[in-house]
C-alpha positions as CSV (number, residue, x, y, z in Angstrom):
1,M,190.6,68.1,76.0
2,S,190.8,68.5,79.8
3,H,190.1,72.2,79.5
4,L,187.0,71.5,77.4
5,L,185.7,69.0,80.0
6,Q,186.4,71.4,82.8
7,F,184.4,74.1,81.0
8,D,181.6,71.6,80.3
9,E,181.4,70.8,84.1
10,S,181.5,74.5,85.0
11,L,178.7,75.2,82.6
12,F,176.8,72.2,83.9
13,F,176.8,73.6,87.4
14,L,175.9,77.1,86.2
15,I,172.7,75.6,84.7
16,N,172.0,72.7,87.2
17,R,172.9,74.3,90.5
18,D,173.3,78.0,90.2
19,G,170.3,78.4,87.9
20,Q,167.8,76.7,90.2
21,S,164.2,78.0,90.3
22,V,161.1,76.7,91.9
23,V,159.2,77.1,88.7
24,L,161.8,75.3,86.6
25,D,162.2,72.6,89.2
26,W,158.5,71.8,88.6
27,L,158.3,72.4,84.8
28,L,161.5,70.9,83.4
29,P,161.0,67.4,84.6
30,I,157.6,67.4,82.9
31,W,159.0,69.2,79.8
32,R,161.7,66.6,79.2
33,N,159.4,63.7,79.7
34,K,158.7,62.0,76.3
35,F,155.1,61.1,77.4
36,T,154.3,64.8,77.7
37,W,154.6,65.2,74.0
38,I,152.4,62.3,72.9
39,P,149.5,64.7,72.1
40,L,151.9,66.8,69.9
41,Y,153.1,63.8,68.0
42,A,149.5,62.4,67.5
43,G,148.3,65.8,66.4
44,L,151.0,66.2,63.9
45,M,150.4,62.7,62.5
46,V,146.7,63.6,62.1
47,F,147.7,66.9,60.5
48,S,150.0,65.1,58.1
49,F,147.2,62.8,56.9
50,Y,144.9,65.8,56.6
51,K,147.5,67.8,54.5
52,F,149.3,65.0,52.6
53,H,146.4,62.4,52.4
54,W,147.9,59.0,51.6
55,K,151.4,60.5,51.4
56,G,151.0,60.9,55.1
57,V,151.8,57.2,55.5
58,W,155.3,58.0,54.2
59,W,155.5,61.0,56.6
60,V,154.7,58.7,59.6
61,L,157.2,56.1,58.4
62,L,159.9,58.8,58.0
63,L,158.9,60.1,61.5
64,A,159.6,56.6,62.9
65,L,162.8,56.4,60.9
66,T,163.9,59.8,62.3
67,V,163.5,58.6,65.9
68,G,164.8,55.1,65.2
69,A,168.0,56.4,63.5
70,G,168.5,59.0,66.3
71,D,168.2,56.4,69.0
72,M,170.3,53.8,67.2
73,I,173.2,56.2,66.4
74,S,173.2,58.1,69.7
75,H,172.5,55.3,72.1
76,R,173.8,52.1,70.4
77,L,176.8,53.6,68.5
78,I,178.1,56.7,70.2
79,K,177.2,56.1,73.9
80,K,178.6,52.5,73.8
81,Q,181.9,53.8,72.4
82,V,182.4,57.0,74.5
83,Q,180.9,55.7,77.8
84,R,181.0,59.1,79.5
85,P,179.3,58.8,82.9
86,R,176.3,61.0,83.7
87,P,176.9,63.9,86.1
88,C,174.8,62.1,88.6
89,Q,177.1,59.1,88.3
90,T,180.5,61.0,88.3
91,A,182.2,60.3,91.7
92,H,183.8,63.7,92.3
93,I,180.6,65.7,91.6
94,M,177.6,63.5,92.2
95,E,177.0,64.9,95.7
96,E,176.7,68.4,94.3
97,V,174.3,67.6,91.5
98,H,170.8,69.0,91.8
99,L,169.0,65.8,90.6
100,L,165.3,66.2,89.9
101,V,164.6,62.8,88.2
102,P,166.1,59.3,88.7
103,C,169.7,59.2,87.5
104,G,169.1,56.0,85.4
105,G,171.8,53.9,83.9
106,G,173.8,54.2,80.8
107,S,176.2,56.8,79.6
108,S,175.8,60.5,79.0
109,F,177.4,61.4,75.7
110,T,175.4,62.0,73.5
111,S,172.0,62.8,74.9
112,N,169.3,60.7,73.3
113,H,166.7,63.3,74.3
114,A,168.6,66.0,72.5
115,T,169.3,63.9,69.5
116,N,165.7,62.7,69.0
117,H,164.1,66.1,69.7
118,F,166.4,68.0,67.4
119,A,165.9,65.3,64.7
120,L,162.2,65.7,65.1
121,A,162.3,69.5,65.1
122,T,164.4,69.5,61.9
123,F,162.0,66.9,60.3
124,F,158.9,68.8,61.4
125,A,160.3,72.1,60.2
126,G,161.4,70.6,56.9
127,T,158.2,68.8,56.1
128,L,155.5,70.7,57.9
129,G,157.2,74.1,57.9
130,V,155.6,75.0,54.6
131,F,152.3,75.2,56.5
132,F,153.8,77.0,59.5
133,R,156.4,79.3,57.8
134,R,156.2,82.0,60.5
135,W,156.1,79.5,63.4
136,R,158.4,76.6,62.4
137,W,161.2,78.1,64.6
138,L,159.1,77.0,67.5
139,F,160.0,73.4,66.8
140,F,163.6,74.3,67.6
141,V,162.7,76.2,70.7
142,W,160.8,73.1,71.9
143,A,163.9,70.9,71.2
144,F,166.2,73.4,72.9
145,G,163.9,73.3,75.9
146,V,164.1,69.5,76.1
147,A,167.9,69.6,75.7
148,Y,168.3,72.4,78.3
149,A,166.0,70.4,80.7
150,Q,168.3,67.4,80.5
151,V,171.2,69.5,81.9
152,Y,168.9,71.3,84.4
153,V,167.6,68.0,85.9
154,G,171.1,66.7,86.3
155,L,171.3,63.9,83.7
156,H,173.6,65.4,81.1
157,Y,176.5,67.8,80.6
158,P,176.0,70.7,78.2
159,L,178.4,69.1,75.7
160,D,176.2,66.0,75.6
161,V,173.1,67.9,74.6
162,V,175.0,70.1,72.1
163,A,176.5,67.1,70.4
164,G,173.1,65.3,70.5
165,G,171.4,68.3,69.0
166,L,173.9,68.6,66.1
167,L,173.5,64.9,65.5
168,G,169.7,65.2,65.6
169,C,169.8,68.1,63.1
170,L,171.8,65.9,60.7
171,I,169.4,63.0,61.0
172,G,166.4,65.2,60.7
173,A,167.9,66.8,57.6
174,G,168.5,63.4,56.1
175,T,164.9,62.2,56.6
176,T,163.6,65.6,55.3
177,F,165.8,65.0,52.2
178,I,164.2,61.6,51.7
179,W,160.7,63.2,52.2
180,K,161.3,65.8,49.5
181,R,162.2,63.0,47.0
182,I,158.8,61.1,47.5
183,P,156.5,62.0,44.6
C-alpha cells in the first residue's frame, strides 16, 4: 500500500508542479468550478424536455438522483471513513503544492467532483447519447477534464479522482438503467 501511495504522490507532483502552464493555471480553476457548467446543465434539461416531452420530468429527477447519490456515497460514506488528507493539507508536502484555489476542508478520497462529473457523463451518454451518437464521448472528455483539474489545482491526488471517476461511472450506469426501464 505504501508503494501505491508513493506512486500516487509522485504522479500528483508530475501533474501539479511539473506540468504547470500559464494557460492551464488560468483555465483549470474555471473548468473545475461547478458554476461554470450551469448553462450546460440548463441546456440539457431544456433539451430533455424537448426530446422526451413529459418524460423529461423523470430525466430531471434522475439527474438529481445521480448527483445526490454521487455526493452522498463519495462525501458522506467514503470520505468520512477513509479520511485521507488533501495534498494541500498533508504536512510533509503542503509547501510544495502548487495551489490555485482555496484548499478547503474535508478529506480527499474520493473526489466528489470526479464522482459527480463521471456520474453525469455516464448518465448523459446513456440517456442523451442516442441523439449525439458520434459526440457522446465528449461527455467523458469533459468529466476527465474536471477530474484532471482537481489534481492540477492541488486539491486531490490522482488516485482520489480515479476512484471517484469509477464510482461515478457506476452511479451513472445505475441511473441510466433506471431511465431505460421507464415506459
